[in-house]
C-alpha positions as CSV (number, residue, x, y, z in Angstrom):
1,M,-0.2,0.1,0.2
2,K,1.2,3.4,-0.7
3,R,1.7,6.0,1.3
4,R,0.5,9.3,1.5
5,S,2.6,12.3,1.5
6,V,2.0,15.2,4.6
7,F,3.0,18.4,4.1
8,R,2.4,21.0,6.9
9,V,1.7,24.5,5.7
10,D,2.5,27.6,7.6
11,L,-0.3,30.1,7.0
12,T,2.2,32.9,8.5
13,K,4.4,32.3,5.7
14,I,2.4,33.0,3.0
15,E,2.4,36.3,1.2
16,G,-0.9,37.9,-0.7
17,E,-4.0,36.8,-0.2
18,G,-3.4,33.1,1.8
19,D,-3.2,31.4,-1.8
20,F,-0.7,28.7,-2.1
21,P,0.5,26.0,-4.5
22,C,-0.4,22.4,-3.4
23,P,3.8,21.2,-2.1
24,S,3.8,18.0,-3.8
25,C,2.2,18.9,-7.5
26,G,1.2,22.7,-7.3
27,E,-2.4,22.9,-7.7
28,T,-4.0,26.3,-6.8
29,M,-5.1,26.2,-3.2
30,S,-7.2,29.4,-2.2
31,P,-8.9,30.2,0.8
32,D,-11.5,31.8,-1.1
33,D,-12.7,28.0,-3.4
34,E,-15.2,26.6,-1.8
35,S,-16.4,24.5,-5.1
36,G,-14.3,21.5,-3.6
37,I,-12.6,21.3,-7.1
38,P,-8.6,21.8,-5.9
39,Y,-9.5,20.4,-2.0
40,D,-11.7,18.9,0.6
41,V,-11.3,19.5,4.0
42,V,-10.7,16.1,6.3
43,K,-9.7,17.4,9.3
44,L,-10.5,20.5,11.9
45,D,-8.7,21.5,14.4
46,V,-11.0,23.5,17.1
47,K,-9.7,24.4,21.1
48,E,-12.4,26.7,22.9
49,D,-14.5,27.9,19.6
50,A,-10.8,28.6,17.8
51,L,-9.6,27.0,14.7
52,E,-6.3,25.7,14.9
53,G,-5.5,23.8,12.2
54,L,-6.9,22.1,9.2
55,T,-5.9,19.8,7.1
56,I,-6.9,19.0,4.0
57,I,-6.9,16.7,0.6
58,C,-5.3,18.0,-2.5
59,N,-7.3,16.4,-5.2
60,R,-5.3,16.3,-7.8
61,C,-2.7,14.7,-5.7
62,K,-4.3,13.1,-3.0
63,S,-1.2,14.5,-1.3
64,L,-2.6,15.4,3.0
65,I,-1.7,19.1,4.3
66,Q,-2.2,20.5,7.7
67,I,-2.4,24.3,7.7
68,L,-1.0,25.8,10.8
69,G,-1.0,29.2,11.7
70,F,-4.5,30.5,12.6
71,E,-3.9,31.6,15.7
72,E,-1.5,34.3,14.7
73,L,-2.9,35.2,12.5
74,I,-6.2,35.8,14.8
75,E,-4.0,37.7,17.0
76,H,-2.7,40.0,14.4
77,S,-5.5,41.2,13.3
């Protein structure tokens, strides 16, 4: 059985509007895209009603991407 790649993306290191390429295949992941075409959300990490992390799966290459850095973004807004 082939093991699925897991990548981590820190939102505090992304410039611009939050779009980033899949670390494996380059497919653009955008927080504004709700179509479900480039990725699907597979896990939400919530603590005390605050989003701490998010895991998505790239629908193109099937890599898992853990998105981190929500706490820092909220603190700086």
